[in-house]
C-alpha positions in Angstrom: -9.7 52.0 -4.9 -9.3 48.5 -3.6 -13.1 47.9 -5.1 -11.5 49.5 -8.4 -8.3 47.2 -8.1 -10.8 44.5 -8.0 -13.1 45.1 -10.9 -10.1 45.5 -12.9 -8.4 42.5 -12.3 -11.8 40.6 -12.7 -11.8 42.1 -16.3 -8.3 41.2 -17.4 -9.0 37.4 -16.0 -12.1 37.7 -18.2 -10.5 38.8 -21.0 -7.7 36.0 -20.7 -10.5 33.2 -20.5 -11.9 34.7 -23.5 -8.8 34.7 -25.5 -8.4 31.0 -24.5 -11.6 30.5 -26.0 -10.8 32.2 -29.1 -7.3 30.3 -29.4 -9.1 27.0 -28.8 -11.9 27.7 -32.1 -8.7 28.8 -34.4 -6.7 25.5 -33.5 -10.0 23.6 -34.1 -11.0 25.6 -37.5 -7.0 25.2 -38.6 -7.2 21.3 -38.0 -10.6 21.0 -39.5 -9.4 23.3 -42.8 -6.2 21.1 -43.0 -7.9 17.7 -43.1 -10.6 18.8 -46.0 -7.2 20.4 -48.2 -5.7 17.2 -48.0 -9.1 15.3 -49.0 -9.6 17.7 -51.7 -6.9 16.2 -53.9 -8.2 12.5 -53.2 -11.8 13.7 -54.6 -10.1 15.1 -57.5 -8.1 11.8 -58.4 -11.3 9.7 -57.6 -13.1 12.2 -60.3 -10.5 12.1 -62.6 -10.5 8.6 -62.8 -14.1 8.5 -63.3 -13.8 11.3 -66.1 -11.2 8.8 -67.6 -13.6 6.0 -67.8 -16.2 7.9 -69.2 -14.3 9.2 -71.9 -13.2 5.6 -73.0 -16.7 4.2 -72.9 -18.3 7.2 -74.9 -15.7 7.6 -77.5 -14.1 10.0 -79.3 -17.1 11.0 -81.8 -19.6 11.0 -78.9 -17.2 13.4 -76.6 -16.8 15.7 -79.5 -20.7 16.0 -80.8 -21.6 15.4 -77.2 -24.2 18.9 -75.9 -22.5 21.2 -73.7 -24.2 23.2 -70.9 -26.9 25.5 -72.5 -25.8 29.4 -72.3 -29.7 30.7 -71.5 -31.5 27.7 -69.2 -35.0 28.5 -68.7 -35.0 26.6 -65.4 -31.6 27.3 -63.4 -30.9 25.6 -60.3 -28.3 26.9 -57.9 -26.6 24.7 -55.5 -25.1 27.2 -53.0 -22.6 26.4 -50.0 -22.6 29.1 -47.4 -21.4 28.9 -43.7 -22.5 26.3 -41.3 -21.8 28.2 -38.1 -20.9 31.6 -37.1 -17.9 33.3 -36.2 -17.1 33.3 -39.9 -17.0 37.0 -41.0 -18.8 37.6 -43.8 -18.5 34.2 -45.4 -22.3 33.7 -46.3 -22.9 37.1 -47.1 -20.5 36.8 -49.7 -21.7 34.0 -51.2 -25.5 35.3 -51.1 -24.5 38.5 -53.0 -23.1 36.4 -55.8 -26.5 34.8 -56.5 -28.9 37.5 -55.3 -29.9 38.4 -59.1 -30.9 34.7 -59.4 -32.6 34.2 -56.1 -36.1 35.0 -57.2 -36.0 33.1 -60.2 -34.0 30.0 -59.7 -34.4 26.9 -57.5 -32.0 27.6 -54.8 -30.5 24.6 -52.8 -28.9 26.0 -50.0 -26.4 24.0 -47.7 -25.2 25.3 -44.4 -27.3 26.7 -41.3 -25.9 29.8 -40.8 -26.2 30.9 -44.3 -30.3 29.7 -44.2 -30.5 32.1 -41.2 -28.7 34.9 -43.8 -31.1 33.9 -46.6 -34.4 34.2 -44.3 -33.5 37.4 -43.1 -33.1 38.7 -46.7 -36.3 37.3 -47.8 -34.9 34.2 -49.7 -36.7 31.3 -49.4 -34.7 27.8 -50.7 -36.3 25.1 -52.6 -34.1 22.7 -50.4 -32.0 23.1 -47.7 -29.3 20.8 -45.6 -26.8 21.4 -42.9 -23.0 21.3 -43.5 -21.5 18.3 -41.3 -19.1 19.5 -38.5 -16.4 17.0 -39.8 -15.4 15.8 -43.6 -16.5 11.9 -43.1 -20.3 13.2 -43.3 -19.8 14.9 -46.6 -20.3 11.9 -48.8 -23.9 11.1 -46.9 -24.4 14.8 -47.5 -23.6 14.5 -51.2 -26.2 11.6 -51.6 -28.9 14.0 -50.1 -28.1 16.5 -52.5 -27.9 14.4 -55.3 -31.4 12.8 -54.4 -33.1 16.3 -54.2 -31.5 17.3 -57.2 -32.7 14.4 -59.4 -36.2 14.7 -57.8 -36.0 18.7 -59.2 -35.2 17.3 -62.4 -37.8 14.7 -62.6 -40.4 17.3 -61.5 -39.4 19.6 -64.5 -38.0 22.5 -61.8 -34.6 22.8 -63.3 -32.6 21.7 -66.7 -29.3 23.1 -65.3 -27.5 23.1 -62.1 -24.5 25.6 -61.3 -22.8 25.2 -57.9 -21.6 28.3 -56.2 -18.9 27.8 -53.4 -15.8 29.4 -51.7 -12.3 28.5 -52.2 -9.3 29.7 -50.6 -6.7 31.2 -52.7 -3.3 32.9 -51.6 -4.6 33.5 -48.3 -8.0 35.2 -49.6 -11.7 33.8 -50.2 -12.4 33.4 -53.7 -15.8 32.6 -54.9 -16.4 29.6 -57.5 -19.3 28.8 -60.0 -19.3 25.9 -62.1 -22.2 24.0 -64.3 -22.6 20.4 -63.2 -25.7 19.5 -65.3 -25.7 19.1 -68.0 -22.6 17.7 -68.0 -20.0 19.2 -70.6 -18.4 16.6 -72.1 -15.4 19.1 -73.5 -14.6 19.0 -69.4 -13.7 15.2 -70.0 -9.9 13.7 -70.9 -9.3 12.5 -74.8 -10.4 8.6 -74.5 -7.3 6.7 -74.5 -6.5 3.7 -76.7 -9.3 1.5 -77.9 -13.1 1.5 -76.6 -13.0 -1.1 -73.6 -15.1 -4.6 -73.6 -17.9 -4.0 -70.9 -20.5 -6.0 -69.6 -22.8 -3.2 -69.1 -25.0 -1.6 -72.2 -23.7 1.5 -72.9 -26.2 4.1 -71.9 -26.3 2.1 -68.9 -23.0 2.3 -67.9 -22.4 6.1 -69.0 -25.2 7.0 -66.6 -24.0 5.3 -63.7 -20.4 6.8 -64.5 -22.2 10.2 -64.8 -23.9 9.7 -61.4 -20.7 8.8 -59.8 -18.9 11.6 -61.5 -21.6 13.9 -60.6 -21.3 12.6 -56.8 -17.7 13.6 -57.1 -18.2 17.0 -57.9 -20.5 17.6 -55.2 -18.1 16.3 -52.8 -15.3 18.2 -54.1 -17.4 21.5 -54.2 -18.5 20.5 -50.6 -14.9 20.0 -49.0 -13.7 23.5 -50.9 -16.4 25.7 -48.9 -16.0 23.3 -45.5 -12.0 24.4 -45.9 -12.9 28.0 -46.6 -15.6 28.6 -43.9 -13.0 27.0 -41.2 -10.2 29.3 -43.0 -12.5 32.1 -42.8 -13.0 31.2 -39.0 -9.2 31.2 -38.4 -9.1 34.7 -40.2 -11.9 35.9 -37.7 -10.4 34.6 -34.8 -6.9 35.9 -35.6 -8.5 39.4 -35.9 -10.4 38.8 -32.6 -7.2 37.5 -30.7 -5.5 40.7 -31.9 -8.0 42.6 -30.4 -8.1 40.8 -27.3 -4.2 41.4 -26.8 -4.9 45.2 -27.2 -7.6 45.2 -24.7 -5.6 43.0 -22.3 -2.3 45.2 -22.6 -4.9 48.4 -22.1 -6.2 47.1 -18.8 -2.9 45.8 -17.6 -1.7 49.1 -18.2 -4.8 50.3 -16.4 -4.5 48.1 -13.2 -0.6 49.2 -13.1 -1.9 53.1 -13.1 -4.3 52.2 -10.6 -2.2 50.3 -8.3 0.3 53.4 -8.4 -2.5 55.7 -7.5 -3.2 53.5 -4.7 0.3 53.4 -3.3 0.7 57.2 -3.8 -2.4 57.9 -1.9 -1.3 55.6 1.0 2.3 57.3 1.1 0.5 60.5 0.9 -1.8 59.5 4.1 1.1 58.2 5.9 3.0 61.0 5.6 0.0 63.5 6.5 -0.7 61.1 9.5 3.3 61.5 10.6 3.2 65.2 10.1 -0.5 65.7 12.1 1.6 63.5 14.9 4.3 65.5 15.3 2.2 68.8 15.2 0.2 67.6 18.0 3.0 66.8 19.9 
């Protein structure tokens, strides 16, 4: 009986330690998601400023006649943001499910180490991969690497259109989003404000530079959304795990009380039996 009590007590202690780890992971995920959400607003403002500058430089006539994204591209590229780490539920699986029909024909640029493992298990071989940083200050550098890889694929003639697929978080639930990044849809630009500004750089060169900055900002925005969503998913998974741990802890505590009561009852019976035997012997 003593050994049994020791085993149950050890199990309870192990469950408590696991609960501490789960709570710590939940807290880290919450902090990272909060930081990413605040930075998304900053990137939005930056992208909007560049878009306004592009609209003024290009001019109203060009913006109206500019070519938007084609509906039936021959060479499609997909920039897909999956999970970097585990303990995020089916985060990567949902993202890959949404692009599975294109995985064989499109050039896949896959972000996220955990997502790469899931893709490999499905027989999907990305054209290019990278890890998602563990902290948001690393996202601009990741965007640099992504843009370099994409420009290289365009120069090689591998893609003539690029869509980004990432997960946002809306009303407490994950939401898959897909947006065309290349070619740029000029209809997304705001209307030009006032007269066209005087510039020292040739129009096409300035437009290309602004376009590169705008493209970089959109990738940063998608990466931040994916970063926040992954951590939101991890928070949700850790909350579910915490609830399960609470239930198991209560069950083992009840079992411990029952075994202790059985041990006390056995001791009382043993004492009573011994006392009765001693009285009979007299």
